[in-house]
N, CA, C and O atoms as a DFTB+ gen file, in Angstrom:
696 C
 N C O
     1  1      25.395      32.081     -16.272
     2  2      25.082      32.187     -15.559
     3  2      24.568      30.642     -14.658
     4  3      23.696      30.025     -15.268
     5  1      24.932      30.120     -13.568
     6  2      24.175      28.255     -13.503
     7  2      23.677      28.692     -12.501
     8  3      23.918      29.734     -11.892
     9  1      22.923      27.851     -12.298
    10  2      21.155      27.783     -11.639
    11  2      21.884      27.590      -9.971
    12  3      22.837      26.886      -9.635
    13  1      21.090      28.432      -9.212
    14  2      22.103      28.618      -7.905
    15  2      20.988      26.922      -7.255
    16  3      19.872      26.513      -7.575
    17  1      21.790      26.532      -6.508
    18  2      21.576      25.541      -4.925
    19  2      21.280      25.376      -3.756
    20  3      22.081      25.261      -2.828
    21  1      20.225      25.350      -3.698
    22  2      19.545      25.527      -2.419
    23  2      20.194      24.969      -1.412
    24  3      21.027      24.155      -1.811
    25  1      20.118      25.136       0.244
    26  2      20.707      24.089       0.711
    27  2      19.069      23.945       1.941
    28  3      18.429      24.988       2.076
    29  1      18.550      22.639       2.727
    30  2      17.406      23.061       3.523
    31  2      17.746      23.686       4.306
    32  3      16.732      24.207       4.771
    33  1      18.731      24.082       4.911
    34  2      19.064      24.945       6.045
    35  2      18.236      26.195       6.067
    36  3      17.518      26.705       6.928
    37  1      18.677      26.634       4.438
    38  2      18.290      28.007       3.755
    39  2      17.305      28.296       3.578
    40  3      16.893      29.440       3.769
    41  1      16.611      27.331       3.151
    42  2      14.799      27.336       3.085
    43  2      13.776      26.592       3.709
    44  3      12.654      26.147       3.466
    45  1      14.689      26.640       4.689
    46  2      13.326      25.411       5.616
    47  2      12.187      25.654       5.618
    48  3      12.163      26.634       6.362
    49  1      11.242      25.485       5.336
    50  2      10.041      25.446       6.319
    51  2       9.277      24.074       6.550
    52  3       9.940      23.084       6.861
    53  1       7.775      23.979       6.393
    54  2       6.764      22.839       6.692
    55  2       5.631      23.183       6.500
    56  3       4.966      23.843       7.298
    57  1       5.094      22.609       4.944
    58  2       3.790      22.359       4.346
    59  2       3.454      22.174       4.974
    60  3       4.309      22.209       5.859
    61  1       1.362      21.554       5.846
    62  2       1.135      22.120       6.556
    63  2       0.083      20.205       6.135
    64  3      -0.501      19.268       6.679
    65  1       0.431      20.645       5.070
    66  2      -0.170      19.188       4.113
    67  2       0.450      18.209       3.354
    68  3       0.076      17.655       2.320
    69  1       1.824      18.027       4.267
    70  2       2.716      17.663       4.491
    71  2       1.835      15.993       5.080
    72  3       1.653      14.872       4.605
    73  1       1.352      17.047       6.917
    74  2       0.662      15.879       7.240
    75  2      -0.286      14.467       7.505
    76  3      -0.661      13.724       8.413
    77  1      -0.407      14.710       5.677
    78  2      -1.362      13.610       5.119
    79  2      -0.820      12.982       4.738
    80  3      -1.291      11.849       4.641
    81  1       0.055      13.141       4.423
    82  2       1.255      12.399       3.997
    83  2       2.014      11.096       5.259
    84  3       2.207       9.891       5.098
    85  1       2.223      11.778       6.178
    86  2       2.597      11.724       7.438
    87  2       1.692      10.365       7.585
    88  3       2.248       9.304       7.301
    89  1       0.369      10.343       8.001
    90  2      -1.178      10.013       8.106
    91  2      -0.461       8.546       7.414
    92  3       0.051       7.535       7.893
    93  1      -0.681       8.945       6.325
    94  2      -0.239       7.524       5.219
    95  2       0.593       6.958       5.723
    96  3       0.219       5.795       5.877
    97  1       1.834       7.148       6.194
    98  2       2.830       6.285       6.015
    99  2       2.684       5.533       7.180
   100  3       2.920       4.325       7.160
   101  1       2.133       6.406       8.724
   102  2       1.963       5.891       9.776
   103  2       1.079       4.613      10.472
   104  3       1.084       4.147      11.612
   105  1       0.140       4.187       8.957
   106  2      -0.403       3.097       8.939
   107  2       0.144       1.838       8.943
   108  3      -0.448       0.769       8.789
   109  1       2.185       2.181       9.268
   110  2       2.956       0.788       8.798
   111  2       3.643       0.678       9.849
   112  3       4.523      -0.180       9.780
   113  1       3.537       1.403      11.084
   114  2       3.436       1.741      12.011
   115  2       2.823       0.618      13.083
   116  3       1.602       0.651      12.927
   117  1       3.091      -0.148      13.885
   118  2       2.356      -0.998      14.905
   119  2       1.970      -0.497      16.465
   120  3       2.971      -0.214      17.123
   121  1       1.051      -0.385      16.968
   122  2       1.135       0.460      18.037
   123  2       2.137      -0.770      19.149
   124  3       2.269      -1.993      19.176
   125  1       2.594       0.223      19.828
   126  2       3.580      -0.607      20.458
   127  2       4.850      -0.614      21.033
   128  3       5.311      -0.925      22.131
   129  1       5.570       0.100      19.288
   130  2       6.994       0.164      18.200
   131  2       7.489       1.284      19.149
   132  3       6.958       2.200      19.776
   133  1       8.904       0.744      18.952
   134  2       9.411       2.238      19.407
   135  2      10.310       2.382      18.089
   136  3      11.237       1.726      17.613
   137  1       9.520       3.694      17.667
   138  2       9.837       4.736      16.702
   139  2      11.584       5.229      16.065
   140  3      12.374       4.329      16.351
   141  1      11.880       5.736      15.741
   142  2      12.792       6.976      15.369
   143  2      12.359       7.444      14.105
   144  3      11.995       6.764      13.146
   145  1      12.468       9.179      14.240
   146  2      11.637      10.047      13.210
   147  2      12.703      10.151      12.821
   148  3      13.476      10.241      13.774
   149  1      13.263      10.194      11.755
   150  2      14.363      10.822      11.069
   151  2      14.034      11.999      10.390
   152  3      13.043      11.920       9.665
   153  1      14.943      13.669      10.473
   154  2      13.775      14.618      10.030
   155  2      13.233      14.878      10.315
   156  3      12.514      15.599       9.623
   157  1      12.760      14.518      12.237
   158  2      11.620      14.746      11.880
   159  2      10.373      15.741      12.151
   160  3       9.145      15.652      12.172
   161  1      11.726      17.114      12.421
   162  2      11.171      18.515      11.541
   163  2       9.464      19.470      12.683
   164  3       9.575      20.298      13.587
   165  1       8.731      19.134      12.353
   166  2       7.738      19.409      13.451
   167  2       6.894      18.844      14.391
   168  3       5.877      19.437      14.750
   169  1       7.288      17.480      14.939
   170  2       7.296      15.636      14.770
   171  2       5.532      15.624      14.273
   172  3       4.572      14.872      14.441
   173  1       5.675      16.318      13.905
   174  2       4.076      15.633      13.442
   175  2       3.642      14.169      13.643
   176  3       2.460      14.009      13.949
   177  1       4.307      13.235      13.536
   178  2       4.252      11.680      13.773
   179  2       4.158      11.014      15.334
   180  3       3.769       9.906      15.702
   181  1       4.686      12.181      16.089
   182  2       4.569      12.493      17.667
   183  2       2.350      12.726      18.087
   184  3       1.633      12.501      19.062
   185  1       2.166      13.185      16.889
   186  2       0.909      14.294      17.367
   187  2      -0.267      13.168      16.827
   188  3      -1.489      13.287      16.917
   189  1       0.599      11.914      16.171
   190  2      -0.467      10.754      15.033
   191  2      -0.405       9.532      15.644
   192  3      -1.361       8.765      15.762
   193  1       0.641       9.356      16.010
   194  2       1.005       8.621      17.200
   195  2       0.942       7.987      18.297
   196  3       2.050       7.570      18.634
   197  1       0.161       7.749      18.962
   198  2       0.068       7.994      20.655
   199  2       0.890       6.455      21.171
   200  3       1.778       6.456      22.023
   201  1       0.611       5.750      20.780
   202  2       0.773       4.465      21.684
   203  2       2.116       4.023      20.972
   204  3       2.154       2.878      20.523
   205  1       3.209       4.835      20.835
   206  2       4.477       3.930      20.741
   207  2       5.163       4.898      21.385
   208  3       4.655       5.781      22.075
   209  1       6.903       4.660      21.056
   210  2       7.913       5.142      22.034
   211  2       8.121       6.097      20.551
   212  3       8.267       5.841      19.356
   213  1       8.059       7.033      21.199
   214  2       8.672       8.023      19.872
   215  2      10.179       9.172      20.184
   216  3      10.437      10.066      20.989
   217  1      10.689       8.694      19.356
   218  2      12.314       9.271      19.035
   219  2      12.905      10.082      18.448
   220  3      13.890       9.692      17.821
   221  1      12.499      11.732      18.406
   222  2      12.632      12.881      16.663
   223  2      14.287      12.993      17.660
   224  3      14.863      13.111      18.742
   225  1      14.368      12.769      15.568
   226  2      15.791      13.024      15.282
   227  2      15.847      13.981      13.938
   228  3      15.359      13.763      12.830
   229  1      16.796      15.399      14.525
   230  2      16.551      16.423      13.509
   231  2      18.285      17.002      13.479
   232  3      19.071      16.288      14.102
   233  1      18.534      17.542      13.176
   234  2      19.609      18.619      11.799
   235  2      19.596      19.409      13.097
   236  3      20.712      19.489      13.610
   237  1      18.323      20.192      13.951
   238  2      18.702      21.133      14.684
   239  2      18.027      20.583      15.557
   240  3      17.467      19.525      15.269
   241  1      17.839      21.337      17.324
   242  2      16.733      21.160      18.682
   243  2      15.558      21.348      18.176
   244  3      14.909      22.348      17.870
   245  1      15.394      20.294      18.137
   246  2      13.333      21.370      18.018
   247  2      12.502      21.131      19.547
   248  3      11.714      21.903      20.093
   249  1      12.931      19.921      19.965
   250  2      12.119      20.265      21.388
   251  2      13.483      20.021      22.870
   252  3      14.621      20.472      22.737
   253  1      13.224      19.577      23.613
   254  2      14.164      18.403      24.653
   255  2      14.182      17.545      24.321
   256  3      15.250      16.961      24.499
   257  1      13.287      16.918      23.733
   258  2      13.643      15.508      23.380
   259  2      13.725      15.480      21.958
   260  3      12.806      15.124      21.221
   261  1      14.821      15.856      21.602
   262  2      15.045      15.971      19.890
   263  2      16.641      15.096      20.252
   264  3      17.214      14.970      21.334
   265  1      16.834      14.849      19.575
   266  2      18.470      13.784      19.089
   267  2      19.341      15.076      18.143
   268  3      19.381      14.647      16.990
   269  1      19.549      15.493      18.162
   270  2      20.652      16.444      16.967
   271  2      21.978      15.528      16.363
   272  3      22.882      14.832      16.823
   273  1      21.547      15.938      15.192
   274  2      22.206      14.523      14.303
   275  2      22.325      15.595      12.859
   276  3      21.434      16.227      12.293
   277  1      23.057      15.544      12.709
   278  2      23.527      16.020      10.684
   279  2      23.937      14.903      10.007
   280  3      25.085      14.462       9.975
   281  1      22.602      14.289       9.263
   282  2      23.063      13.495       8.454
   283  2      23.900      13.190       7.519
   284  3      24.109      12.057       7.084
   285  1      24.468      14.312       7.138
   286  2      24.976      15.127       6.284
   287  2      27.360      15.485       6.510
   288  3      28.356      15.701       5.820
   289  1      26.907      15.286       8.035
   290  2      27.848      14.560       8.471
   291  2      28.569      13.410       9.782
   292  3      29.224      13.250      10.813
   293  1      27.779      12.863       8.673
   294  2      27.960      11.648       9.479
   295  2      27.361      11.245      10.621
   296  3      27.699      10.340      11.385
   297  1      26.504      11.941      10.674
   298  2      26.209      11.304      12.671
   299  2      24.390      10.678      12.385
   300  3      23.437      10.857      11.626
   301  1      24.694      10.082      13.277
   302  2      23.882       9.243      13.291
   303  2      23.406       8.117      15.276
   304  3      24.154       7.543      16.068
   305  1      22.149       8.291      15.265
   306  2      22.078       8.048      16.492
   307  2      22.275       6.694      16.729
   308  3      21.902       5.766      16.011
   309  1      22.951       6.627      17.896
   310  2      23.585       4.764      18.391
   311  2      22.148       4.386      19.667
   312  3      21.915       4.552      20.864
   313  1      21.429       3.739      18.320
   314  2      19.923       3.183      19.139
   315  2      19.825       2.328      18.650
   316  3      20.897       1.870      18.255
   317  1      18.695       1.586      18.350
   318  2      17.882       0.677      17.578
   319  2      16.709       0.186      18.417
   320  3      16.490      -0.257      19.544
   321  1      16.049       0.501      17.256
   322  2      14.574       0.590      17.642
   323  2      13.642      -0.342      16.331
   324  3      14.043      -0.659      15.211
   325  1      12.524      -0.559      16.868
   326  2      12.179      -0.997      16.149
   327  2      11.700      -0.777      14.424
   328  3      11.903      -1.713      13.650
   329  1      11.092       0.456      13.941
   330  2      10.856       1.806      13.276
   331  2      11.467       2.568      12.865
   332  3      12.027       3.209      13.755
   333  1      11.737       2.950      11.708
   334  2      12.715       4.052      11.567
   335  2      11.834       4.855      10.455
   336  3      11.497       4.104       9.539
   337  1      11.494       5.859      10.346
   338  2      10.417       6.678       9.658
   339  2      11.131       7.902       9.478
   340  3      11.635       8.673      10.295
   341  1      11.042       7.917       7.755
   342  2      11.417       8.531       6.934
   343  2      10.894       9.536       5.830
   344  3      11.042       9.333       4.625
   345  1      10.275      10.627       6.362
   346  2       9.429      11.659       5.533
   347  2       9.985      12.997       5.448
   348  3      10.234      13.972       6.156
   349  1      10.071      12.536       4.108
   350  2      10.794      13.943       3.444
   351  2      11.903      14.369       3.790
   352  3      12.054      15.585       3.905
   353  1      13.104      13.363       4.077
   354  2      14.329      13.661       4.826
   355  2      15.457      12.733       3.694
   356  3      16.565      13.183       3.984
   357  1      15.608      11.887       2.800
   358  2      15.765      11.441       1.852
   359  2      16.748      12.165       0.823
   360  3      17.852      11.724       0.505
   361  1      16.241      13.208       0.409
   362  2      16.179      13.506      -0.563
   363  2      17.328      14.543      -0.114
   364  3      17.901      15.003      -1.102
   365  1      17.809      15.025       1.084
   366  2      18.867      16.436       1.764
   367  2      20.142      15.300       2.500
   368  3      21.075      15.547       3.264
   369  1      19.735      14.182       1.956
   370  2      21.066      13.326       2.096
   371  2      21.812      13.096       1.133
   372  3      21.522      12.266       0.271
   373  1      23.458      14.161       1.122
   374  2      24.160      13.815       0.313
   375  2      24.754      11.887       0.606
   376  3      24.552      11.144      -0.355
   377  1      25.222      11.442       1.501
   378  2      26.319      10.480       1.296
   379  2      24.490       9.747       1.943
   380  3      24.225       9.807       3.144
   381  1      23.550       9.177       1.000
   382  2      22.512       8.306       0.996
   383  2      22.911       6.718       1.029
   384  3      22.262       5.899       1.680
   385  1      24.155       6.360       0.181
   386  2      24.298       4.587       0.538
   387  2      25.047       4.434       1.546
   388  3      25.136       3.252       1.878
   389  1      25.941       5.536       2.515
   390  2      25.863       5.872       3.785
   391  2      24.754       5.547       4.841
   392  3      24.786       4.645       5.679
   393  1      23.741       6.493       4.622
   394  2      22.243       7.123       5.352
   395  2      21.330       5.386       5.456
   396  3      21.072       4.802       6.509
   397  1      21.004       4.896       4.057
   398  2      20.675       3.415       4.265
   399  2      21.030       2.887       4.475
   400  3      20.253       1.939       4.361
   401  1      22.643       2.265       5.137
   402  2      23.502       1.602       6.399
   403  2      22.864       1.259       7.149
   404  3      22.231       0.249       7.456
   405  1      23.204       2.936       7.730
   406  2      22.843       3.759       9.214
   407  2      21.362       2.579       9.824
   408  3      21.348       1.578      10.541
   409  1      20.101       3.487       8.967
   410  2      19.136       2.538       9.124
   411  2      18.487       1.652       8.971
   412  3      17.277       1.504       9.144
   413  1      19.719       0.581       8.421
   414  2      19.447      -1.082       8.088
   415  2      20.241      -1.539       9.439
   416  3      19.686      -2.548       9.875
   417  1      21.070      -1.248      10.049
   418  2      21.871      -1.150      11.033
   419  2      21.150      -0.660      12.389
   420  3      21.393      -1.082      13.520
   421  1      20.379       0.148      12.091
   422  2      19.915       0.262      14.021
   423  2      17.842       0.008      13.323
   424  3      17.189       1.047      13.224
   425  1      17.445      -0.760      13.112
   426  2      16.243      -0.643      12.833
   427  2      15.502      -2.224      12.234
   428  3      16.404      -2.984      11.881
   429  1      14.241      -2.774      12.078
   430  2      13.740      -3.664      12.092
   431  2      13.137      -3.625      10.920
   432  3      12.925      -4.560      10.148
   433  1      12.886      -2.585      10.823
   434  2      11.630      -1.603       9.642
   435  2      11.593      -0.523       9.189
   436  3      11.021       0.273       9.933
   437  1      12.064       0.008       7.997
   438  2      11.921       1.289       7.890
   439  2      10.131       1.412       7.262
   440  3       9.309       0.603       6.833
   441  1      10.162       2.988       7.530
   442  2       8.996       3.042       6.390
   443  2       9.216       4.502       5.687
   444  3       8.948       5.395       6.490
   445  1       9.627       4.988       4.417
   446  2      10.300       6.149       3.977
   447  2       9.464       6.328       2.564
   448  3       9.015       5.558       1.715
   449  1       9.501       7.932       2.791
   450  2       9.271       8.414       1.328
   451  2      10.394       8.900       0.799
   452  3      11.443       9.245       1.344
   453  1      10.033       8.891      -0.427
   454  2      11.221       9.337      -1.753
   455  2      10.111      10.269      -2.655
   456  3       8.893      10.107      -2.738
   457  1      10.860      11.172      -3.219
   458  2      10.377      11.692      -5.101
   459  2      11.750      11.070      -5.417
   460  3      12.856      11.439      -5.022
   461  1      11.443      10.102      -6.171
   462  2      12.044       9.126      -7.436
   463  2      12.732      10.197      -8.529
   464  3      11.977      11.169      -8.497
   465  1      13.502      10.395      -9.208
   466  2      14.447      10.689     -10.866
   467  2      12.467      10.535     -10.980
   468  3      11.600      11.379     -10.753
   469  1      12.404       9.633     -11.258
   470  2      10.997       9.280     -12.583
   471  2       9.889       9.847     -11.888
   472  3       8.815       9.847     -12.490
   473  1       9.938      10.362     -10.664
   474  2       8.726      11.029     -10.715
   475  2       8.277      12.573     -10.735
   476  3       7.255      13.115     -11.156
   477  1       9.910      13.274      -9.865
   478  2      10.753      14.272     -10.659
   479  2      12.134      14.696     -11.587
   480  3      13.314      15.007     -11.424
   481  1      11.152      14.485     -12.652
   482  2      12.627      14.111     -13.540
   483  2      13.985      15.311     -13.892
   484  3      15.190      15.090     -14.017
   485  1      13.096      16.814     -13.995
   486  2      13.167      17.917     -13.174
   487  2      14.558      18.545     -12.357
   488  3      14.404      19.147     -11.294
   489  1      16.063      18.325     -13.017
   490  2      17.163      18.369     -12.176
   491  2      16.663      20.228     -11.447
   492  3      17.148      20.517     -10.353
   493  1      16.032      20.944     -11.930
   494  2      16.221      22.284     -11.687
   495  2      15.350      22.387     -10.617
   496  3      15.462      23.073      -9.601
   497  1      14.836      21.944     -10.815
   498  2      13.680      22.111      -9.708
   499  2      13.650      21.215      -8.640
   500  3      12.729      21.407      -7.847
   501  1      14.697      19.928      -8.310
   502  2      15.157      18.990      -7.568
   503  2      16.071      19.866      -6.899
   504  3      16.291      19.713      -5.697
   505  1      16.659      20.827      -7.608
   506  2      18.410      21.551      -6.745
   507  2      17.594      22.432      -6.537
   508  3      18.132      23.018      -5.598
   509  1      16.320      23.154      -6.814
   510  2      16.165      24.560      -5.666
   511  2      15.348      23.925      -4.717
   512  3      15.363      24.545      -3.654
   513  1      14.600      22.865      -4.701
   514  2      14.241      22.456      -3.362
   515  2      15.359      21.769      -2.258
   516  3      15.150      21.243      -1.165
   517  1      16.649      21.999      -3.017
   518  2      18.010      21.638      -2.134
   519  2      18.245      20.139      -2.304
   520  3      19.284      19.597      -1.927
   521  1      16.863      19.258      -3.103
   522  2      17.123      17.674      -2.997
   523  2      18.863      17.651      -3.782
   524  3      19.330      18.120      -4.820
   525  1      19.503      16.717      -2.457
   526  2      20.719      16.691      -3.257
   527  2      21.469      15.540      -3.741
   528  3      22.685      15.551      -3.929
   529  1      20.304      14.041      -4.033
   530  2      20.599      13.208      -4.685
   531  2      19.076      12.784      -5.747
   532  3      17.947      12.871      -5.266
   533  1      19.302      12.374      -7.079
   534  2      18.500      11.721      -7.762
   535  2      18.252      10.300      -7.491
   536  3      18.750       9.539      -8.321
   537  1      17.819       9.943      -6.851
   538  2      17.780       8.033      -6.772
   539  2      16.786       7.729      -7.815
   540  3      16.036       8.602      -8.251
   541  1      16.762       6.413      -8.255
   542  2      15.270       6.200      -9.349
   543  2      14.911       4.884      -8.328
   544  3      15.721       4.294      -7.613
   545  1      13.608       4.631      -8.457
   546  2      12.765       3.924      -7.745
   547  2      13.988       2.486      -7.422
   548  3      14.530       2.230      -6.347
   549  1      14.112       1.899      -8.473
   550  2      14.654       0.945      -8.478
   551  2      16.512       0.860      -7.688
   552  3      17.225      -0.124      -7.493
   553  1      16.727       2.135      -7.451
   554  2      18.419       1.979      -7.157
   555  2      18.146       2.330      -5.341
   556  3      18.971       2.170      -4.442
   557  1      16.726       2.841      -5.221
   558  2      16.569       2.785      -3.440
   559  2      16.642       1.255      -3.079
   560  3      17.570       0.762      -2.438
   561  1      15.552       0.556      -3.565
   562  2      15.001      -0.315      -3.348
   563  2      17.107      -1.681      -3.825
   564  3      17.546      -2.382      -2.913
   565  1      17.522      -1.664      -4.615
   566  2      18.573      -2.190      -4.740
   567  2      19.661      -1.916      -3.151
   568  3      20.553      -2.601      -2.651
   569  1      19.132      -0.799      -2.818
   570  2      20.583      -0.238      -1.616
   571  2      19.932      -0.750      -1.003
   572  3      20.598      -1.689      -0.567
   573  1      18.181      -0.842      -0.285
   574  2      17.473      -1.736       1.051
   575  2      18.785      -2.956       1.086
   576  3      19.721      -3.354       1.781
   577  1      18.204      -3.147       0.031
   578  2      18.640      -4.893      -0.287
   579  2      19.558      -5.318       0.220
   580  3      19.513      -6.367       0.863
   581  1      20.560      -4.660       0.074
   582  2      22.054      -4.698       0.158
   583  2      22.161      -4.754       1.355
   584  3      22.822      -5.657       1.867
   585  1      21.663      -3.993       1.951
   586  2      21.776      -3.744       3.808
   587  2      20.882      -4.458       4.227
   588  3      20.223      -4.084       5.196
   589  1      20.577      -5.938       3.463
   590  2      19.580      -6.862       4.321
   591  2      18.168      -6.383       4.799
   592  3      17.716      -6.868       5.836
   593  1      17.396      -5.388       4.043
   594  2      16.123      -5.190       4.158
   595  2      15.451      -5.305       2.543
   596  3      15.945      -4.779       1.546
   597  1      14.226      -6.120       2.586
   598  2      13.549      -5.965       1.276
   599  2      12.007      -5.501       1.333
   600  3      11.267      -5.820       2.264
   601  1      11.656      -4.819       0.384
   602  2      10.723      -4.532       0.073
   603  2       9.503      -4.789       0.373
   604  3       8.986      -5.512      -0.479
   605  1       8.750      -4.481       1.300
   606  2       7.411      -5.175       1.646
   607  2       6.212      -4.317       1.010
   608  3       5.291      -5.022       0.598
   609  1       6.091      -3.326       0.896
   610  2       4.946      -2.279      -0.370
   611  2       5.903      -1.084      -0.772
   612  3       7.014      -0.741      -0.368
   613  1       5.390      -0.791      -1.335
   614  2       6.227       0.134      -2.748
   615  2       4.692       1.338      -3.289
   616  3       4.040       1.066      -4.297
   617  1       4.484       2.139      -2.729
   618  2       3.065       2.428      -3.731
   619  2       3.242       3.983      -3.393
   620  3       3.840       4.443      -2.420
   621  1       2.423       4.874      -4.668
   622  2       2.586       6.154      -4.521
   623  2       1.663       7.038      -4.171
   624  3       0.508       7.009      -4.596
   625  1       2.220       8.075      -3.189
   626  2       1.320       8.784      -2.626
   627  2       0.475       9.938      -3.209
   628  3      -0.680      10.251      -2.922
   629  1       1.336      10.501      -4.106
   630  2       0.554      11.306      -4.548
   631  2       1.686      11.484      -5.942
   632  3       2.684      10.784      -6.115
   633  1       1.258      12.507      -6.760
   634  2       2.105      12.440      -8.311
   635  2       3.924      12.682      -7.805
   636  3       4.828      12.350      -8.572
   637  1       4.147      13.185      -6.678
   638  2       5.317      13.044      -6.634
   639  2       6.138      12.169      -5.264
   640  3       7.283      11.902      -5.628
   641  1       5.966      11.853      -4.364
   642  2       6.027      10.404      -3.139
   643  2       5.996       9.232      -3.675
   644  3       5.142       8.836      -4.469
   645  1       6.654       8.804      -3.383
   646  2       6.412       6.929      -3.498
   647  2       6.891       6.759      -1.619
   648  3       7.724       7.316      -0.904
   649  1       5.972       5.821      -1.431
   650  2       6.047       5.503      -0.119
   651  2       6.421       4.254       0.466
   652  3       5.455       3.622       0.894
   653  1       7.537       3.711       0.613
   654  2       7.742       2.759       0.943
   655  2       8.503       2.017       1.955
   656  3       9.311       2.488       2.755
   657  1       8.112       0.700       1.804
   658  2       8.071      -0.322       3.434
   659  2       9.324      -1.310       3.348
   660  3       9.588      -1.936       2.321
   661  1       9.876      -1.369       4.220
   662  2      11.359      -2.356       4.446
   663  2      11.417      -2.569       5.204
   664  3      11.416      -1.708       6.084
   665  1      11.544      -4.255       5.563
   666  2      11.592      -4.733       6.792
   667  2      13.392      -5.610       6.302
   668  3      13.849      -5.706       5.163
   669  1      14.104      -6.163       7.750
   670  2      15.134      -7.047       7.500
   671  2      14.288      -8.295       7.179
   672  3      13.181      -8.737       7.485
   673  1      15.687      -8.767       6.161
   674  2      15.507     -10.128       5.824
   675  2      14.839     -10.744       6.261
   676  3      14.323     -10.291       7.283
   677  1      14.451     -11.981       5.862
   678  2      13.500     -13.282       7.378
   679  2      14.834     -14.448       7.507
   680  3      15.150     -14.822       6.378
   681  1      15.470     -14.940       8.335
   682  2      16.617     -15.716       7.913
   683  2      16.086     -16.758       8.314
   684  3      15.494     -16.794       9.393
   685  1      16.220     -17.980       7.378
   686  2      15.452     -19.239       7.523
   687  2      16.126     -20.448       8.902
   688  3      17.164     -20.196       9.513
   689  1      15.655     -21.148       9.044
   690  2      15.583     -21.863      10.350
   691  2      16.687     -21.178      10.906
   692  3      17.844     -21.594      10.844
   693  1      16.053     -19.311      11.871
   694  2      16.860     -19.379      12.955
   695  2      16.173     -19.147      14.215
   696  3      16.799     -19.183      15.274
């Protein structure tokens, strides 16, 4: 018998320990920015950042302000913002190349956490968590770079989560 593969919709839960990662990531968001929170969940970022324009996005309606988009159905908000925030979401996106392209097309900056294959190499654990991709750190950086965004920061948050900050290429003589 093969390992059963979970789906986020079937195992959805929100661990309050994630708030620490979101707080850590939020320091990369300047006051006054417009911020799109992809896979917003409990919208903890909104509670942390008070001086931003906050746009929550998730695959289900979280409150009256949520933009409902299923990234696995190639749905993405038609909005441009200063910063796209992605905490604990990329692992669940099947077409991660399309997703990163959309992020790059809609933001000047991206603050993203991701559990790389180097940090969590056990495929069975990844499948139990309903993760549908297994990118190496360098693969993720190359995908953003290919889509016009440079790596500005790369920090390990804990044993599993890396936090990356990407920003649009700076054009010479612009």
